[in-house]
N, C-alpha and C positions, 0 to 999 in steps of 0.2 A: 650357587651354591657359596659360601662360605668356609676356607679353611679357616681352622683357630690361627694360624699363624707358622710362618718357616721357624729354623731353630733361632733366628734372631728376634723373632720379637713382631717381624712384618707381618699382616694382614695380607691375603690375598684372595682373589676371587677369579672361579675355572672361567667367567665368562675374560679374562686376561689373556686366556690362551684360545678364544676364537681367532681364527684366521692361520692358525698353524694346524699341524699333526702333531699331536701331542700322544705318547706314552705315559698312562699312567698307572702306578705301580703302589697299592695296597700292600705295607709290608711292616715287619714290628722288629726291633732289635733281640727280642725275646723268639723269633723264630729261626730255628737253624736251617733249615733252606732258604729263608729270605738273607741269611748273612752270608751266605754263600753265591749268593744270586748278585748280592750289592757291587759286586768288581765288574760282571756286563752291566749291567745298569748303569754304573761309572763309564766304560768305556762307549757306550752310544751314547750317553748326555756328552762327551767329549767329542766324539764323532758328528754330533748334530749340531754343536758348535761351530767347529771347526767347514762345515759342509754351508753356510752361508742360507741355506734352504730353511723357510718358516716352518722349524718342526723343534718340539720341545720334550723335556721328561720333566715329569712329575711326583716324584715318590712321595707320599702319605704315610706316615707311621702311624699306628694305629695305637689302642690302648692295649697295654696299660703305659705304652714309651712315653715320656716327657720329651720336652727340649732337650734339657739337660742330657738325658741318655743318648740321644740322636744326635745331639752332637758330638759328645765325646766317641761314638762310635764312629762319624764320618771321619773325625781327627784322627783318631787309631788307623784307619784304614786310608787316610788321603783321597779321600771321596770329593771330588768337587762339584757334583750337582748340589743344587739348593733343595732341601729336605722339610715338607712340610708337615705338620701334627694333627693328624685327623682326629676324630672321637668316633663313637658308637652312631650317630645319628650320619657319618659320611660312609662307613660300611652300608649301613643300611641304603643309603642314597644310591651307592654304586652298585647297591644288589649282588653284593660281594658274598657268597655262602661260607669262603674259606680264606685265608691269609697265607701267604700268597696269593694275589689277584692281579691282572693285569689287562687292561683293554687301553685300544686305542681311542682316539677323540679325532673326528675329521675336523678339517678346516670349518665346514659349514654347520660344525653342531652335531653331529652324530656320532655313537658310538659303538662298539662292540668288541668282546671280548675275545682276549687271544688264548690260542693252545699250550700244548706242553710245549711246542717248538718257538716260543716267544719270542726268543732274540731274534729268527731269522726272520720272523714276522714282522716282529716289530723295525728292524732293518731295513726292511723292503717298504713299509708304509711309511715311516719317518725321512728315507734317506733316496730313495727312488721313485715310488709312486706319485703321479698328476693326478689331479682332479678328485673325486668322491668317491667316497663306499657307500654302497648301499646298508643302512643299518637305521640306527633311530634315533630321532630328532629330540633334542632337549629342549624344553620349552622355556619361556621367557623366567618363569619363577624357580626355574634351576634343577628342577623334578625328574631325573632320569627314569624314562621307561626305555628298555632295552629288548628289542622285540628281532624275532629272527627273521632275516629274508628267504623267498623260497630256497629251499634246501641248502639252507647258510650251515654247511658242517661247522663251521668253527662255532655257532650258535648251541647246536645241536651236540657236539661233542663234550662242551663244556657243561652243557645240562641247568643254564644258569639263564638263557633268554627267552621272553615269555613273546608268546605268537600274540599279535591283536591289533 
């Protein structure tokens, strides 16, 4: 999957994050709860950087955000994370019913959504967890299909996982 670019115009691909525990955050500067959460996202980003572990934070701003609007927001809040700009195609590919939306991408290319206590869960997966999680494989074509593990309460609570 190709993200259009980060706020500096550099293009990135999801494949660049393989081998890392990655928090994917779909957000927008136009979203009140998103704006409130960005300080926590930034703390988590900084903690991942300091940990030396193979982990990453991938914030993707959603329409109608622009690179200029996101860059200004990051500057005004002194946020250190690299922010990407995604379109409706990214929202659809990640099966995101609402924004903000957060999920964990495992090192082996599986994904699962986080619950309302996303920061605690993300800290666990990014900073302490070893191994892999039972989630959904991301095929080489980059199309995501999130599947629920048996009795996967994370997927059941969020209501976005598809069994199959």
